[in-house]
N, C-alpha and C positions, 0 to 999 in steps of 0.2 A: 500493500499498498505505499504511495505515494504522503512522505510526509509533508501533507500542507495544513495540516489542523490552527482550524483558529482564519485559516485564511480567506481577505474576499475576493470572489472572480469575474470582475465587473467587466475585463477585456481579455484577452485572448497573450496579452500580452505581457499580462502581470504572472504571468507562466514563462518559467525559463521552460529548452530549447529539450531537456533531461528531465523536469520534472510535466510534460508536456507526451512525453515517449515515457515516460512513469504509467502515469494515468491509463497512455491507449493499451496498453500493455496488461495493468488493472481487469480493464475496462473489459478483456480479451476473458484472461482468465474467471471477473463474478459470474461470464456466458457460459463458458463452457463446468462452469460449475468445480474449476481449485481452486477459488476462493467465497465461505459463505460470513462477511461479515455481520454481526448486530448489532445494533443500537438499542435494547429498547428505552422506551419511555421518555426517549427521543426525541420533537415533534418541531417539524419544518410548515411554513411560514410562506402561500404561496400568495401572496400580493403580485396583482393584476390589475390594469387599469385596460388592457387590449383583452379581444376576444380569441383562446386559446383553443385548440386539441391535441396536437401531439402535448402536447410542452406541461400541458396541464395534468393530463393523464401519466403520462412517461410519470411525470417527478414522481406526477403521490405511487404508484407503485411500485417503484423506485423507495422510496422512502416503507413503505410496505415491507416489502422484503427485506428490507433488512430488520424490521422489525420494530420500526418507527409509525407514524402516526401522522398527519398530515393535517391543516389549519387550511380552508379555501377562506380568501379574506379580500374580494375584491372588493370596487370600494361601492359594486350597489346593497354590500352590507356595513360599511366598516364608515367610522367618520374622517376618512379618504376623500369622502366622496362630497363631503360636504363642503371641503379644501381643510380641512385639518393638516398646520404643517409639517410635514415633510420632516423635517426633526425633531419635533415632537412625539409624532408618531413611530419615526426609529429608537426611542430613547422605552417609549413604554413597552414596543415590541421589544426590546432587548431582554425586556426582564419575564417577559414571559417563552421565546419561543429560545431552538435550541442553533435553529439556522434560517434562512430566508428568501428565496426565493423569488427577483421584481419583475414584473414589465410591463414595459410603458414609455415613454415615447419619449424625454430627454436623453440621455446622459447623465446631461448632471445628475436631477433626483437621484440615480441608483449611490456619485459620489457621496450627493450630499448625505444622502440616509446610514453611505460607511460611515462615513466622517462620523455621525453620531450614534451607531451602535455600534458592540464589542462583539457581537456574533457573527460567523460569515455573512455575508451580501455575496449573492448568486446575479449572476445576468440574466435574465428569461429571456433575452429580447426589448430593446433599446431602438432608436429610431437612428443608431449610428452602426449598433455592434450586434450580433448575435452568438454568440462565444461557443454558448452546449447544442446546439448545432454546427460545429465547425467540430467539434469534439467526436460527434457520431457519422458528422461523412466520414475521418480520415481515418476511424476503426474500421468503417462499412469500405474502404480502397484500397485498408493496412491490410482485410480477412482478403481480398480476391490480388493483391498483386503480391504481397511480403511485402517487401521491402521501399519504404514510400520515400525515400529516398531519389532526386534524379529522374520520376519520372511525373507528369505533364498533364497541366488541372485548366483547359479552358474556361470559361464562367465567360456564358452571352446574357446579355439584357441588360434592365437598371443598373446604375454602379451603389444596389444599396447596402444597408447592416451584413445581410450575408455577400457579396461580394466583398464586402472589409473584412471580415471578418478571416475569410478563405485567401483575402490577401498575407495576411498578418498567418493566419495556420499553417499558410500552404509553406512559407518563408522557412518556419522558425521548424519543421521537420525536413527539409531541404527539397519540398518539389518546389519545379519550376512555375510556375502559375498568369494566365492569358484572362486577362478580361475584354472582352469587345461590348463596348454601348457606340449607343447611338450618340452623335455631337447635341453638347449638353448633356451627359447620364451618366460620367462617366464616377467613377469613385474619391474620393476624396485626395486631391494630391498629397492630404501628409499624411494618411493611415498607406498610400502609394510607396512615400518616401518610406515607409516604415516597415515597408516589409523588403523595403529592397535592403536597408541594415540590416533585420534579418537574417535575412539568406544566407546561407553557406557560399564561398566564393566558388565564382564558375556556376551554380545560380542565377536564374535566371525572371523579374519581375516585363510581360508588358503591355502596355493599356494600348489600345488599339480601337477605329471606326470599324476594321476591316473583321467579315467573322470568319471569312475564310481560310485567314492565312492564321487566325488564332487559334482556328482547328488544326492544321496538320501537323502528324504524331501524337492530339494526346489525345494520354488512356483516360483522360476522366471529360466528360464533358457534361455542367453544370448548369444552369435556369432554373429561374422562381419568376412568380411574378409582376408583370412589367407594370402592377402600379399597391402597392405595397401598402398594409391596411390605412387608411388616413389617406390615402389617396384611391378611390374610390373613382370620385367625380371626375378624373382625372384618367382613366380606362382609357373613351373610346377614343379622344384625344389621340392615344400613344401607340396605339393600332398605325396607324404607319406607316411609321415612324421607327415598330418594332421588329416589324413582319420580316426584311431578309437576318432577325436573329434568332428565329426557331427553328426551336429542332428537329429537325425533320430526318429521314433517311440518309436525303442528297447528301447535309450537312455532317453527317455520322460520317459516312461510306468517306468523306475526308482526312478524319482521326482516322490511329493506328488500329490496324486489324481488329485489335482483340481491347478494345473499347468500352468502354458500360462507360453507364446516364443515370446526372445521381437526379432528383430531384426533390427541396425542404415539403414539399405543399404545403396548400392544400395548392394546382394543379388547376390549369385554365387549359384544357386539348382542345386546338386549332388553336390557340393563339400563342405559347411560347414554346408546347409541344404539340407533337401531335397521337395522336390516340397509336399509332402503330406500333410510336416509340416511344415511349411510357410501357405499353402490354408485351414489347418487341422482347428477346434475347439480351437484348445491354443491358437492360433496365434492369438499376439494381434500387431502383426509388422505394422497394419493399422492407428490403430486409433493412436501409439507411432511418429509417420512420422509429424500426425493431429498433434499432441501435442508439436513437437519444434513452433510452429504457437506462443498457445498461452502462451509457457512458457519465449518464445523469448519476447512475445509480452508483457511476467510481469515484465520481465526485463528490458524492454525498460523506459517502464517508472517509472521504483523504480529507473533506476538511471539520469532519468530524471525530476522526481523530480515533 
C-alpha cells in the first residue's frame, strides 16, 4: 500500500511518479484479490455539486468493500446548497468524517476546503481536473499493454478537465500524450507546460488541431463529450466545430493496429464516438468504468493508511 496516509489528492501532480506507480500496482492487487485491507467504522463523505453515476457509485462501493460507511452530502440536503461558506463546512465535516471526496465546479473550492480540513480531501472532479478518472484510465492501459512507458495516448476533443489530468498522468508514467482539439478549445497552456516538465527525457507532449496527425501510431485513442457538465447549452454550436475529431473507424484505422479506445462516459454515440467503435473490439470502455472502483479503493485505503 503506498504511504499516502492523511494526504489530499487535489491534482494528479500532488503525487510523485513513484507514488502513482504504486497506486496502480496496489489497485491491480485489490482487483485480483491479492490484498484485502479493511477500515471498519471509517466514514467517507461525498460532497457533490454536480450529477454523477460512475464517481458516486464507484466511490461508495469501494468504501463499503473496505468495511467503511458512506454519507451522501449533495448540496440539496446540506447547508452547502444554502450558501454556507466552504471554510465553515470544511471545519464541521472535519470533526465527523475520515475522508471526503468533492465534486464541484471551481478548483479553488476544494483547495479552500483542504486548507480548513485535516482529513484527506479527494478531487472527484472539478472544471480543472479529474484525477480519479485518470487513475482508472492508466490502470486499464496497464492491464492491456503492461509497461506504460513509451506508449502513446491520443485524446481527441475538448481540452477539458479530463484532458488536463491525462496530460499530467501520462507524463508522470512516461507515456507520450497527444491532444487534438479545434482552434480555441486546446487545454490550458499552464497544464500543458507542467506536463512537459514532468515528462521524462525522450517523451513527447503534442498539442495540435490535426486529428489525423495526432492518432498516427497511437496505442490508445481517448475521447469525451464535446460539451462538459454546465456547458450543455453550447452543445449544438460545437457540433460542426468538433466533427473532424469524432473517434470512428476511419480515424481508428490510422492508429496502431493494437490500439484500444477509451471514453470516460457518459457517451453521446454519433457525436464524439460512433456506436460501432464504442461497441467494437478495440473498446475497453467497460473495463475502464469498472476500474474506477478499483483505483479509488486503492486511493481510499492509501490515504486512510
